[in-house]
C-alpha atoms as one frame of an Amber mdcrd trajectory, in Angstrom:
protein
-156.932  17.739 -98.845-154.600  20.483 -99.938-154.925  23.909 -98.416-157.370
  26.042-100.383-155.469  28.686-102.319-156.974  31.569-104.243-155.345  33.628
-106.964-154.737  37.306-106.358-157.765  38.144-108.498-159.986  35.670-106.641
-158.802  37.002-103.286-159.532  40.569-104.360-163.025  39.562-105.523-163.774
  37.640-102.309-162.528  40.481-100.128-164.791  42.849-102.073-167.750  40.517
-101.515-167.067  40.442 -97.778-166.750  44.208 -97.632-169.995  44.619 -99.587
-171.779  42.203 -97.242-170.622  44.054 -94.131-171.627  47.396 -95.621-175.023
  46.297 -96.985-176.184  43.800 -94.375-174.447  44.956 -91.200-174.117  48.671
 -91.961-170.416  48.463 -91.065-167.245  49.099 -92.970-164.513  46.490 -92.865
-161.018  47.036 -94.194-159.341  44.883 -96.799-156.970  43.213 -94.333-159.676
  42.149 -91.827-161.863  41.019 -94.731-159.017  38.907 -96.124-158.358  37.451
 -92.672-162.042  36.530 -92.397-161.913  34.947 -95.861-158.848  32.917 -94.850
-160.582  31.838 -91.643-163.577  30.536 -93.568-161.354  28.862 -96.162-159.283
  27.098 -93.495-162.036  26.186 -91.047-165.076  25.708 -93.272-163.732  25.273
 -96.779-163.733  21.490 -96.469-167.481  21.488 -95.759-168.199  23.396 -98.969
-165.686  21.314-100.908-167.246  18.074 -99.657-170.722  19.310-100.598-169.430
  19.832-104.137-167.942  16.325-104.128-171.249  14.841-102.939-173.166  16.754
-105.605-170.724  15.557-108.286-171.074  11.957-107.074-174.880  12.200-107.232
-174.715  13.619-110.748-172.348  10.879-111.913-174.528   8.203-110.289-177.583
   9.592-112.102-175.729   9.687-115.419-174.482   6.099-114.983-178.021   4.903
-114.227-179.294   6.656-117.335-176.482   5.191-119.417-177.200   1.746-118.000
-180.867   2.103-118.961-179.867   3.196-122.474-177.549   0.212-122.849-180.231
  -2.170-121.555-182.635  -0.724-124.143-180.260  -1.945-126.873-180.840  -5.546
-125.851-182.353  -7.608-128.652-185.202 -10.005-127.977-184.319 -13.706-127.921
-186.328 -16.870-127.571-184.762 -17.635-124.217-185.660 -15.839-121.067-182.965
 -14.780-118.706
């Protein structure tokens, strides 16, 4: 897996989210640099877990769609005099 990279805008938004969390939930201020370091830590160490969860969810969705499509195709079958 490639290293997770965020655009400048995404990084700024994530850093703001971290700062808001620290302020609102922990009643502490955290600077932009420590917040960005924390974001990078999570991206490097835990990003793969979140990424994999997304992959698993996508696989489940595709599997469900294929089953539904298979059912729809089977419903097109025309009756014949011979049983399968």
